[in-house]
Short mmCIF file of the C-alpha atoms (twelve columns), coordinates in Angstrom:
data_MODEL
# 
_entry.id   MODEL 
# 
loop_
_atom_site.group_PDB 
_atom_site.id 
_atom_site.type_symbol 
_atom_site.label_atom_id 
_atom_site.label_alt_id 
_atom_site.label_comp_id 
_atom_site.label_asym_id 
_atom_site.label_seq_id 
_atom_site.Cartn_x 
_atom_site.Cartn_y 
_atom_site.Cartn_z 
_atom_site.pdbx_PDB_model_num 
ATOM 1  C CA . MET A 1  12.419  125.408 255.126 1 
ATOM 2  C CA . LEU A 2  9.886   127.313 253.299 1 
ATOM 3  C CA . GLN A 3  7.213   125.535 251.690 1 
ATOM 4  C CA . ARG A 4  5.714   126.907 248.291 1 
ATOM 5  C CA . GLN A 5  2.710   128.230 248.454 1 
ATOM 6  C CA . TYR A 6  0.270   129.811 245.906 1 
ATOM 7  C CA . SER A 7  -2.190  132.990 246.373 1 
ATOM 8  C CA . THR A 8  -6.139  132.983 245.365 1 
ATOM 9  C CA . ASP A 9  -4.970  135.005 242.356 1 
ATOM 10 C CA . SER A 10 -3.283  131.999 240.611 1 
ATOM 11 C CA . LEU A 11 -6.208  129.434 240.664 1 
ATOM 12 C CA . ILE A 12 -3.891  127.075 239.153 1 
ATOM 13 C CA . PRO A 13 0.051   126.684 240.090 1 
ATOM 14 C CA . ASP A 14 2.757   126.859 237.136 1 
ATOM 15 C CA . ASP A 15 3.697   123.201 238.506 1 
ATOM 16 C CA . PHE A 16 0.487   121.562 237.450 1 
ATOM 17 C CA . GLN A 17 -0.073  123.749 234.155 1 
ATOM 18 C CA . PHE A 18 1.758   120.913 232.668 1 
ATOM 19 C CA . ALA A 19 -0.547  118.435 233.955 1 
ATOM 20 C CA . ARG A 20 -1.429  117.694 229.994 1 
ATOM 21 C CA . GLU A 21 0.763   114.468 231.109 1 
ATOM 22 C CA . LEU A 22 -1.604  113.525 232.809 1 
ATOM 23 C CA . HIS A 23 -5.345  112.166 231.744 1 
ATOM 24 C CA . SER A 24 -8.011  114.240 232.250 1 
ATOM 25 C CA . GLY A 25 -9.371  112.950 235.417 1 
ATOM 26 C CA . GLU A 26 -6.267  112.885 237.169 1 
ATOM 27 C CA . SER A 27 -5.793  117.252 236.091 1 
ATOM 28 C CA . ASP A 28 -9.748  117.826 237.269 1 
ATOM 29 C CA . ILE A 29 -9.384  116.411 240.200 1 
ATOM 30 C CA . ILE A 30 -5.765  118.576 241.019 1 
ATOM 31 C CA . THR A 31 -7.625  121.854 239.532 1 
ATOM 32 C CA . ALA A 32 -10.821 121.035 241.661 1 
ATOM 33 C CA . ILE A 33 -9.085  120.499 244.483 1 
ATOM 34 C CA . ILE A 34 -6.919  123.918 244.192 1 
ATOM 35 C CA . HIS A 35 -10.205 126.074 243.247 1 
ATOM 36 C CA . GLU A 36 -11.698 123.963 246.486 1 
ATOM 37 C CA . LEU A 37 -8.771  124.934 248.859 1 
ATOM 38 C CA . SER A 38 -8.350  128.554 247.450 1 
ATOM 39 C CA . ALA A 39 -11.949 129.584 248.179 1 
ATOM 40 C CA . ARG A 40 -11.275 128.877 252.022 1 
ATOM 41 C CA . GLU A 41 -7.529  129.572 252.237 1 
ATOM 42 C CA . VAL A 42 -5.281  132.567 251.097 1 
ATOM 43 C CA . PHE A 43 -2.314  130.137 250.369 1 
ATOM 44 C CA . VAL A 44 -2.296  126.887 248.603 1 
ATOM 45 C CA . SER A 45 0.249   124.512 249.284 1 
ATOM 46 C CA . HIS A 46 1.362   121.404 248.228 1 
ATOM 47 C CA . LYS A 47 0.930   119.671 251.353 1 
ATOM 48 C CA . ALA A 48 -2.349  120.970 251.687 1 
ATOM 49 C CA . ILE A 49 -3.549  119.200 248.101 1 
ATOM 50 C CA . ILE A 50 -1.436  115.980 249.360 1 
ATOM 51 C CA . PHE A 51 -3.833  116.386 252.445 1 
ATOM 52 C CA . LYS A 52 -7.176  116.501 250.343 1 
ATOM 53 C CA . LEU A 53 -6.298  113.849 248.033 1 
ATOM 54 C CA . LEU A 54 -5.132  111.272 251.047 1 
ATOM 55 C CA . GLU A 55 -8.545  112.472 252.343 1 
ATOM 56 C CA . LYS A 56 -10.600 111.234 249.493 1 
ATOM 57 C CA . LEU A 57 -8.726  108.316 248.809 1 
ATOM 58 C CA . GLU A 58 -9.900  107.294 252.868 1 
ATOM 59 C CA . THR A 59 -13.316 107.922 251.708 1 
ATOM 60 C CA . GLU A 60 -14.007 106.966 248.722 1 
ATOM 61 C CA . LYS A 61 -15.310 103.568 247.960 1 
ATOM 62 C CA . ASP A 62 -15.511 103.321 243.906 1 
ATOM 63 C CA . VAL A 63 -12.420 101.406 242.884 1 
ATOM 64 C CA . VAL A 64 -11.697 103.363 239.864 1 
ATOM 65 C CA . GLN A 65 -12.337 106.685 241.453 1 
ATOM 66 C CA . LEU A 66 -9.364  105.173 243.520 1 
ATOM 67 C CA . ASP A 67 -7.221  104.872 241.228 1 
ATOM 68 C CA . ILE A 68 -7.583  108.573 239.366 1 
ATOM 69 C CA . TYR A 69 -6.842  109.724 243.405 1 
ATOM 70 C CA . ARG A 70 -3.693  107.944 243.646 1 
ATOM 71 C CA . HIS A 71 -2.406  108.379 240.096 1 
ATOM 72 C CA . ALA A 72 -3.232  112.378 241.139 1 
ATOM 73 C CA . LEU A 73 -1.534  112.115 244.541 1 
ATOM 74 C CA . GLU A 74 1.604   110.479 242.524 1 
ATOM 75 C CA . PHE A 75 1.869   113.547 240.251 1 
ATOM 76 C CA . VAL A 76 1.425   116.052 243.040 1 
ATOM 77 C CA . VAL A 77 4.420   114.246 245.444 1 
ATOM 78 C CA . GLN A 78 6.288   113.889 242.559 1 
ATOM 79 C CA . ARG A 79 6.238   117.551 242.051 1 
ATOM 80 C CA . THR A 80 6.222   118.752 245.585 1 
ATOM 81 C CA . PRO A 81 9.924   120.400 246.538 1 
ATOM 82 C CA . GLY A 82 12.227  119.209 249.361 1 
ATOM 83 C CA . GLU A 83 10.318  117.643 252.681 1 
ATOM 84 C CA . LEU A 84 6.610   117.845 253.997 1 
# 
């Protein structure tokens, strides 16, 4: 199965344009991760975003920030087509 990927020409994928339903914290985190990944990679996949969020969840100690990462992860996973 082909994984949906995004070029650096579109730093914020269409899937996440409607992130208005999220609180600004989650939306900001997703946008920052997309920017960070696109600075190093030609393509940014849902899988890469998910892995980055998991990495942040494993290293964060602040419970409020952990909650933001969890909600952002839920949002991305719900919008990830097919299997990873």
